N, CA, C and O atoms as a GROMACS GRO file, in nm:
protein
  328
    1MET      N    1   0.134  -0.117  -0.019
    1MET     CA    2  -0.050  -0.017  -0.023
    1MET      C    3   0.086   0.114   0.017
    1MET      O    4   0.153   0.109   0.120
    2ILE      N    5   0.100   0.225  -0.093
    2ILE     CA    6   0.082   0.318  -0.070
    2ILE      C    7   0.031   0.401  -0.044
    2ILE      O    8  -0.074   0.408  -0.108
    3ILE      N    9   0.051   0.515   0.050
    3ILE     CA   10  -0.055   0.707   0.059
    3ILE      C   11   0.064   0.783   0.078
    3ILE      O   12   0.174   0.786   0.132
    4LEU      N   13  -0.050   0.865  -0.023
    4LEU     CA   14   0.043   1.018  -0.087
    4LEU      C   15  -0.067   1.128   0.043
    4LEU      O   16  -0.188   1.130   0.067
    5LYS      N   17   0.038   1.194   0.090
    5LYS     CA   18  -0.055   1.263   0.147
    5LYS      C   19  -0.020   1.361   0.112
    5LYS      O   20   0.100   1.383   0.128
    6ARG      N   21  -0.133   1.504   0.027
    6ARG     CA   22  -0.061   1.597  -0.081
    6ARG      C   23  -0.080   1.714   0.039
    6ARG      O   24  -0.139   1.719   0.147
    7ASP      N   25  -0.005   1.796  -0.032
    7ASP     CA   26  -0.042   1.940   0.043
    7ASP      C   27  -0.012   2.006  -0.101
    7ASP      O   28   0.090   1.961  -0.154
    8MET      N   29  -0.068   2.085  -0.160
    8MET     CA   30  -0.059   2.134  -0.294
    8MET      C   31   0.104   2.192  -0.372
    8MET      O   32   0.146   2.208  -0.486
    9CYS      N   33   0.159   2.211  -0.225
    9CYS     CA   34   0.229   2.291  -0.291
    9CYS      C   35   0.430   2.209  -0.302
    9CYS      O   36   0.532   2.241  -0.362
   10GLU      N   37   0.378   2.062  -0.175
   10GLU     CA   38   0.497   1.964  -0.168
   10GLU      C   39   0.372   1.785  -0.206
   10GLU      O   40   0.252   1.757  -0.196
   11ASN      N   41   0.481   1.724  -0.244
   11ASN     CA   42   0.394   1.621  -0.224
   11ASN      C   43   0.526   1.489  -0.130
   11ASN      O   44   0.649   1.495  -0.119
   12SER      N   45   0.427   1.390  -0.081
   12SER     CA   46   0.559   1.329  -0.035
   12SER      C   47   0.484   1.159  -0.027
   12SER      O   48   0.372   1.153  -0.077
   13VAL      N   49   0.532   1.046   0.024
   13VAL     CA   50   0.501   0.949  -0.016
   13VAL      C   51   0.554   0.855   0.116
   13VAL      O   52   0.671   0.844   0.154
   14ILE      N   53   0.482   0.816   0.150
   14ILE     CA   54   0.482   0.714   0.271
   14ILE      C   55   0.460   0.577   0.273
   14ILE      O   56   0.386   0.557   0.177
   15LYS      N   57   0.483   0.474   0.328
   15LYS     CA   58   0.479   0.361   0.333
   15LYS      C   59   0.389   0.300   0.434
   15LYS      O   60   0.360   0.181   0.432
   16THR      N   61   0.346   0.381   0.520
   16THR     CA   62   0.266   0.346   0.645
   16THR      C   63   0.166   0.458   0.716
   16THR      O   64   0.217   0.570   0.722
   17ALA      N   65   0.037   0.449   0.768
   17ALA     CA   66  -0.041   0.594   0.772
   17ALA      C   67  -0.001   0.620   0.946
   17ALA      O   68  -0.084   0.682   1.012
   18ASP      N   69   0.118   0.573   1.011
   18ASP     CA   70   0.154   0.661   1.058
   18ASP      C   71   0.167   0.781   1.087
   18ASP      O   72   0.175   0.829   1.200
   19ASN      N   73   0.170   0.838   0.979
   19ASN     CA   74   0.182   0.992   1.008
   19ASN      C   75   0.026   1.081   1.028
   19ASN      O   76  -0.063   1.059   0.945
   20ASN      N   77   0.014   1.133   1.087
   20ASN     CA   78  -0.074   1.241   1.063
   20ASN      C   79  -0.231   1.142   1.097
   20ASN      O   80  -0.350   1.173   1.086
   21THR      N   81  -0.168   1.024   1.139
   21THR     CA   82  -0.355   0.926   1.142
   21THR      C   83  -0.482   1.049   1.208
   21THR      O   84  -0.599   1.028   1.178
   22ASN      N   85  -0.444   1.187   1.306
   22ASN     CA   86  -0.535   1.227   1.352
   22ASN      C   87  -0.608   1.344   1.276
   22ASN      O   88  -0.683   1.434   1.314
   23GLU      N   89  -0.557   1.309   1.161
   23GLU     CA   90  -0.618   1.451   1.074
   23GLU      C   91  -0.679   1.399   0.998
   23GLU      O   92  -0.638   1.324   0.910
   24TYR      N   93  -0.870   1.453   1.036
   24TYR     CA   94  -0.966   1.422   0.964
   24TYR      C   95  -0.998   1.478   0.805
   24TYR      O   96  -1.005   1.597   0.776
   25LEU      N   97  -1.012   1.386   0.726
   25LEU     CA   98  -1.077   1.487   0.581
   25LEU      C   99  -1.206   1.344   0.549
   25LEU      O  100  -1.202   1.229   0.507
   26PRO      N  101  -1.331   1.464   0.610
   26PRO     CA  102  -1.448   1.368   0.607
   26PRO      C  103  -1.529   1.264   0.478
   26PRO      O  104  -1.616   1.177   0.489
   27TYR      N  105  -1.445   1.328   0.332
   27TYR     CA  106  -1.480   1.266   0.194
   27TYR      C  107  -1.410   1.186   0.133
   27TYR      O  108  -1.291   1.214   0.123
   28CYS      N  109  -1.441   1.107   0.096
   28CYS     CA  110  -1.384   0.991   0.004
   28CYS      C  111  -1.402   0.893  -0.141
   28CYS      O  112  -1.486   0.813  -0.183
   29GLN      N  113  -1.292   0.940  -0.180
   29GLN     CA  114  -1.380   0.872  -0.330
   29GLN      C  115  -1.297   0.733  -0.335
   29GLN      O  116  -1.237   0.691  -0.236
   30ALA      N  117  -1.299   0.673  -0.450
   30ALA     CA  118  -1.280   0.492  -0.463
   30ALA      C  119  -1.301   0.509  -0.628
   30ALA      O  120  -1.394   0.558  -0.692
   31SER      N  121  -1.151   0.437  -0.679
   31SER     CA  122  -1.173   0.450  -0.826
   31SER      C  123  -1.048   0.318  -0.863
   31SER      O  124  -0.953   0.265  -0.804
   32PHE      N  125  -1.117   0.306  -0.999
   32PHE     CA  126  -0.982   0.166  -1.042
   32PHE      C  127  -0.892   0.259  -1.065
   32PHE      O  128  -0.936   0.370  -1.093
   33ASN      N  129  -0.720   0.237  -1.060
   33ASN     CA  130  -0.610   0.350  -1.132
   33ASN      C  131  -0.570   0.227  -1.300
   33ASN      O  132  -0.605   0.114  -1.334
   34SER      N  133  -0.482   0.336  -1.359
   34SER     CA  134  -0.459   0.208  -1.486
   34SER      C  135  -0.358   0.090  -1.461
   34SER      O  136  -0.273   0.051  -1.541
   35ASP      N  137  -0.375   0.054  -1.369
   35ASP     CA  138  -0.330  -0.025  -1.343
   35ASP      C  139  -0.389  -0.153  -1.324
   35ASP      O  140  -0.343  -0.263  -1.355
   36GLY      N  141  -0.548  -0.108  -1.243
   36GLY     CA  142  -0.617  -0.197  -1.181
   36GLY      C  143  -0.665  -0.233  -1.054
   36GLY      O  144  -0.741  -0.324  -1.020
   37GLY      N  145  -0.589  -0.116  -0.971
   37GLY     CA  146  -0.580  -0.119  -0.803
   37GLY      C  147  -0.674  -0.051  -0.796
   37GLY      O  148  -0.724   0.023  -0.881
   38ILE      N  149  -0.720  -0.085  -0.631
   38ILE     CA  150  -0.790   0.022  -0.610
   38ILE      C  151  -0.741   0.172  -0.532
   38ILE      O  152  -0.680   0.187  -0.426
   39THR      N  153  -0.781   0.252  -0.607
   39THR     CA  154  -0.749   0.356  -0.568
   39THR      C  155  -0.824   0.449  -0.420
   39THR      O  156  -0.947   0.447  -0.430
   40ILE      N  157  -0.788   0.507  -0.325
   40ILE     CA  158  -0.894   0.577  -0.304
   40ILE      C  159  -0.856   0.736  -0.238
   40ILE      O  160  -0.748   0.748  -0.180
   41ARG      N  161  -0.908   0.803  -0.244
   41ARG     CA  162  -0.898   0.954  -0.196
   41ARG      C  163  -0.992   1.012  -0.084
   41ARG      O  164  -1.113   1.035  -0.081
   42ASN      N  165  -0.877   1.027   0.016
   42ASN     CA  166  -0.945   1.146   0.128
   42ASN      C  167  -0.981   1.217   0.168
   42ASN      O  168  -0.994   1.184   0.286
   43TYR      N  169  -1.043   1.390   0.143
   43TYR     CA  170  -1.027   1.489   0.144
   43TYR      C  171  -1.128   1.554   0.187
   43TYR      O  172  -1.234   1.504   0.225
   44ASP      N  173  -1.089   1.705   0.181
   44ASP     CA  174  -1.234   1.817   0.276
   44ASP      C  175  -1.250   1.871   0.196
   44ASP      O  176  -1.151   1.915   0.137
   45ARG      N  177  -1.362   1.897   0.151
   45ARG     CA  178  -1.445   1.970   0.046
   45ARG      C  179  -1.369   2.119   0.042
   45ARG      O  180  -1.320   2.182  -0.052
   46ALA      N  181  -1.383   2.157   0.224
   46ALA     CA  182  -1.286   2.360   0.273
   46ALA      C  183  -1.141   2.352   0.300
   46ALA      O  184  -1.105   2.440   0.377
   47ASN      N  185  -1.037   2.264   0.255
   47ASN     CA  186  -0.948   2.318   0.199
   47ASN      C  187  -0.944   2.212   0.080
   47ASN      O  188  -0.953   2.096   0.122
   48LYS      N  189  -0.934   2.222  -0.049
   48LYS     CA  190  -0.931   2.160  -0.165
   48LYS      C  191  -0.763   2.143  -0.221
   48LYS      O  192  -0.718   2.058  -0.297
   49ASN      N  193  -0.666   2.295  -0.128
   49ASN     CA  194  -0.481   2.196  -0.121
   49ASN      C  195  -0.478   2.133  -0.046
   49ASN      O  196  -0.406   2.178   0.042
   50LYS      N  197  -0.543   1.984  -0.008
   50LYS     CA  198  -0.546   1.912   0.074
   50LYS      C  199  -0.585   1.810   0.070
   50LYS      O  200  -0.701   1.796   0.108
   51ASP      N  201  -0.510   1.691   0.022
   51ASP     CA  202  -0.624   1.527   0.045
   51ASP      C  203  -0.464   1.419   0.030
   51ASP      O  204  -0.343   1.436   0.016
   52GLU      N  205  -0.566   1.305   0.044
   52GLU     CA  206  -0.460   1.166   0.086
   52GLU      C  207  -0.512   1.093  -0.030
   52GLU      O  208  -0.631   1.100  -0.059
   53ILE      N  209  -0.417   1.016  -0.104
   53ILE     CA  210  -0.436   0.903  -0.148
   53ILE      C  211  -0.379   0.772  -0.107
   53ILE      O  212  -0.268   0.744  -0.061
   54ILE      N  213  -0.501   0.684  -0.143
   54ILE     CA  214  -0.397   0.529  -0.076
   54ILE      C  215  -0.467   0.476  -0.189
   54ILE      O  216  -0.568   0.508  -0.252
   55ILE      N  217  -0.388   0.389  -0.194
   55ILE     CA  218  -0.275   0.341  -0.334
   55ILE      C  219  -0.292   0.151  -0.303
   55ILE      O  220  -0.206   0.068  -0.275
   56LEU      N  221  -0.390   0.140  -0.316
   56LEU     CA  222  -0.336  -0.049  -0.314
   56LEU      C  223  -0.262  -0.086  -0.394
   56LEU      O  224  -0.240  -0.044  -0.507
   57SER      N  225  -0.212  -0.186  -0.329
   57SER     CA  226  -0.100  -0.305  -0.447
   57SER      C  227  -0.211  -0.469  -0.529
   57SER      O  228  -0.300  -0.546  -0.492
   58ASP      N  229  -0.182  -0.461  -0.572
   58ASP     CA  230  -0.272  -0.623  -0.642
   58ASP      C  231  -0.258  -0.702  -0.537
   58ASP      O  232  -0.340  -0.787  -0.573
   59THR      N  233  -0.222  -0.738  -0.444
   59THR     CA  234  -0.200  -0.818  -0.305
   59THR      C  235  -0.332  -0.765  -0.257
   59THR      O  236  -0.426  -0.845  -0.248
   60GLU      N  237  -0.352  -0.628  -0.223
   60GLU     CA  238  -0.468  -0.575  -0.111
   60GLU      C  239  -0.588  -0.583  -0.221
   60GLU      O  240  -0.690  -0.638  -0.178
   61THR      N  241  -0.592  -0.550  -0.323
   61THR     CA  242  -0.698  -0.526  -0.424
   61THR      C  243  -0.757  -0.644  -0.476
   61THR      O  244  -0.861  -0.648  -0.542
   62ASN      N  245  -0.668  -0.764  -0.436
   62ASN     CA  246  -0.762  -0.882  -0.453
   62ASN      C  247  -0.788  -0.983  -0.342
   62ASN      O  248  -0.822  -1.101  -0.355
   63ALA      N  249  -0.760  -0.897  -0.200
   63ALA     CA  250  -0.809  -0.957  -0.112
   63ALA      C  251  -0.956  -0.865  -0.066
   63ALA      O  252  -1.035  -0.909   0.017
   64ILE      N  253  -0.974  -0.728  -0.137
   64ILE     CA  254  -1.091  -0.687  -0.115
   64ILE      C  255  -1.164  -0.708  -0.202
   64ILE      O  256  -1.281  -0.678  -0.175
   65PHE      N  257  -1.145  -0.755  -0.320
   65PHE     CA  258  -1.228  -0.830  -0.377
   65PHE      C  259  -1.272  -1.009  -0.350
   65PHE      O  260  -1.375  -1.072  -0.374
   66ARG      N  261  -1.185  -1.034  -0.312
   66ARG     CA  262  -1.181  -1.204  -0.193
   66ARG      C  263  -1.290  -1.210  -0.103
   66ARG      O  264  -1.360  -1.311  -0.095
   67LEU      N  265  -1.319  -1.068  -0.008
   67LEU     CA  266  -1.371  -1.054   0.092
   67LEU      C  267  -1.522  -0.992   0.033
   67LEU      O  268  -1.631  -0.984   0.089
   68ILE      N  269  -1.493  -0.966  -0.058
   68ILE     CA  270  -1.655  -0.943  -0.106
   68ILE      C  271  -1.722  -0.992  -0.164
   68ILE      O  272  -1.841  -0.961  -0.168
   69LYS      N  273  -1.649  -1.126  -0.253
   69LYS     CA  274  -1.700  -1.264  -0.280
   69LYS      C  275  -1.737  -1.317  -0.192
   69LYS      O  276  -1.851  -1.358  -0.211
   70GLU      N  277  -1.678  -1.351  -0.047
   70GLU     CA  278  -1.707  -1.442   0.016
   70GLU      C  279  -1.825  -1.393   0.092
   70GLU      O  280  -1.904  -1.478   0.135
   71ILE      N  281  -1.864  -1.185   0.130
   71ILE     CA  282  -1.962  -1.148   0.139
   71ILE      C  283  -2.087  -1.169   0.149
   71ILE      O  284  -2.180  -1.146   0.226
   72LYS      N  285  -2.047  -1.266  -0.046
   72LYS     CA  286  -2.205  -1.314  -0.104
   72LYS      C  287  -2.198  -1.402  -0.133
   72LYS      O  288  -2.270  -1.462  -0.213
   73ASN      N  289  -2.113  -1.432  -0.079
   73ASN     CA  290  -2.157  -1.623  -0.069
   73ASN      C  291  -2.190  -1.620   0.074
   73ASN      O  292  -2.211  -1.723   0.139
   74LYS      N  293  -2.193  -1.538   0.106
   74LYS     CA  294  -2.221  -1.578   0.268
   74LYS      C  295  -2.395  -1.507   0.306
   74LYS      O  296  -2.459  -1.534   0.408
   75PHE      N  297  -2.439  -1.424   0.207
   75PHE     CA  298  -2.543  -1.368   0.200
   75PHE      C  299  -2.587  -1.382   0.105
   75PHE      O  300  -2.662  -1.298   0.056
   76LYS      N  301  -2.565  -1.459   0.065
   76LYS     CA  302  -2.609  -1.494  -0.091
   76LYS      C  303  -2.828  -1.485  -0.087
   76LYS      O  304  -2.891  -1.451  -0.187
   77ASP      N  305  -2.873  -1.510   0.002
   77ASP     CA  306  -3.032  -1.530   0.003
   77ASP      C  307  -3.068  -1.354   0.055
   77ASP      O  308  -3.175  -1.295   0.039
   78ASN      N  309  -2.952  -1.307   0.114
   78ASN     CA  310  -3.017  -1.146   0.081
   78ASN      C  311  -2.968  -1.084  -0.011
   78ASN      O  312  -2.882  -1.104  -0.096
   79ASP      N  313  -3.080  -0.951   0.041
   79ASP     CA  314  -3.025  -0.876  -0.112
   79ASP      C  315  -2.900  -0.755  -0.092
   79ASP      O  316  -2.892  -0.647  -0.034
   80LEU      N  317  -2.853  -0.802  -0.136
   80LEU     CA  318  -2.695  -0.678  -0.102
   80LEU      C  319  -2.680  -0.635  -0.264
   80LEU      O  320  -2.702  -0.710  -0.360
   81PRO      N  321  -2.630  -0.476  -0.269
   81PRO     CA  322  -2.600  -0.419  -0.404
   81PRO      C  323  -2.514  -0.467  -0.477
   81PRO      O  324  -2.478  -0.408  -0.579
   82PHE      N  325  -2.453  -0.612  -0.431
   82PHE     CA  326  -2.342  -0.679  -0.519
   82PHE      C  327  -2.327  -0.799  -0.552
   82PHE      O  328  -2.232  -0.832  -0.623
   0.00000   0.00000   0.00000
């Protein structure tokens, strides 16, 4: 996993979420990047100059898909949105 904490004046890449874990970014976007991995962006609409981007590795992305598949199988009799 790669986490990018950005201040639009400077970019930094950190390998863990140990820095600024108390910073609250209330909005979130999720998408697939060009490599097919899941990318998550946390941001605050009140401060457009700062955000946090989390790029999941192939292994982490596949683990999410396996989890969703297992949830679907476990609750197949319920109406889930996926």
